[in-house]
C-alpha positions as a printed NumPy array, in Angstrom:
array([[  4.238,   9.354,   9.401],
       [  3.237,   9.676,   5.774],
       [  5.842,  10.574,   3.143],
       [  6.635,  14.301,   3.211],
       [  4.577,  14.678,   6.393],
       [  1.235,  13.954,   4.701],
       [ -1.425,  16.337,   3.427],
       [ -0.718,  19.956,   4.268],
       [ -4.292,  20.736,   5.396],
       [ -4.901,  17.739,   7.717],
       [ -8.677,  18.347,   7.807],
       [ -8.723,  21.529,   9.805],
       [ -9.778,  23.878,   7.057],
       [-11.412,  21.61 ,   4.455],
       [-13.627,  18.513,   4.618],
       [-11.754,  15.196,   4.519],
       [-13.368,  14.194,   1.199],
       [-12.009,  17.285,  -0.482],
       [ -8.534,  16.665,   0.921],
       [ -8.693,  13.01 ,  -0.208],
       [ -9.648,  13.968,  -3.755],
       [ -7.333,  16.967,  -4.161],
       [ -4.219,  16.228,  -2.093],
       [ -1.107,  15.638,  -4.197],
       [  0.408,  13.547,  -1.409],
       [ -2.612,  11.258,  -1.089],
       [ -2.933,  11.005,  -4.864],
       [  0.671,   9.79 ,  -5.012],
       [ -0.127,   7.119,  -2.405],
       [ -3.282,   5.977,  -4.207],
       [ -1.426,   5.532,  -7.48 ],
       [  1.47 ,   3.372,  -6.256],
       [  1.67 ,   0.477,  -8.73 ],
       [  2.91 ,  -3.016,  -7.942],
       [  5.612,  -2.517, -10.587],
       [  7.063,   0.288,  -8.419],
       [  7.506,  -1.983,  -5.392],
       [ 10.765,  -3.981,  -5.469],
       [  9.472,  -7.138,  -3.746],
       [  6.074,  -7.092,  -5.459],
       [  7.242,  -6.4  ,  -9.031],
       [  9.025,  -9.767,  -9.254],
       [  6.339, -11.773,  -7.426],
       [  4.514, -14.339,  -9.56 ],
       [  1.473, -13.898,  -7.292],
       [  1.244, -10.086,  -7.612],
       [ -1.822, -10.287,  -9.868],
       [ -3.651, -12.117,  -7.06 ],
       [ -2.642,  -9.689,  -4.323],
       [ -4.962,  -6.991,  -3.024],
       [ -2.124,  -4.99 ,  -1.482],
       [ -3.299,  -2.292,   0.902],
       [ -0.943,   0.688,   1.295],
       [ -2.523,   1.362,   4.696],
       [ -1.605,  -2.086,   5.987],
       [  1.896,  -1.739,   4.553],
       [  2.207,   1.629,   6.317],
       [  1.019,   0.139,   9.613],
       [  3.571,  -2.654,   9.208],
       [  6.395,  -0.16 ,   8.721],
       [  6.871,   0.631,   5.012],
       [  4.188,   2.171,   2.835],
       [  6.166,   1.157,  -0.255],
       [  6.771,  -2.37 ,   0.995],
       [  4.664,  -5.514,   1.079],
       [  2.016,  -6.114,   3.688],
       [  2.34 ,  -9.377,   5.587],
       [ -1.434,  -9.487,   6.059],
       [ -2.004,  -9.158,   2.31 ],
       [  0.568, -11.926,   1.774],
       [ -1.374, -14.139,   4.161],
       [ -4.565, -13.52 ,   2.149],
       [ -2.733, -14.636,  -1.018],
       [ -1.528, -17.767,   0.813],
       [ -5.097, -18.633,   1.864],
       [ -6.46 , -18.028,  -1.653],
       [ -3.773, -19.918,  -3.558],
       [ -2.069, -22.281,  -1.128],
       [  1.244, -20.779,  -2.274],
       [  3.488, -18.81 ,   0.071],
       [  4.395, -15.44 ,  -1.516],
       [  7.915, -13.957,  -1.185],
       [  6.709, -11.367,   1.342],
       [  6.037, -14.28 ,   3.713],
       [  9.411, -15.845,   3.038],
       [  8.113, -18.134,   0.289]])
């Protein structure tokens, strides 16, 4: 589940777009910076990464790296990032 259980409304009383724009919980997720992520902040390839919090969440840790995003960096640069054991 999302941190703190996710948005309080969950789309039952307001349109999704309104929840997306006005939810404190979702705003916090959208503003996670690479410098706040332990593995990503020290990665030399972080500027080339298009980290997706949704993929990271699906892989088990919304504040962690996404293996799929790491694989995209590997394809683009030919360099294995730390999140892939590089």
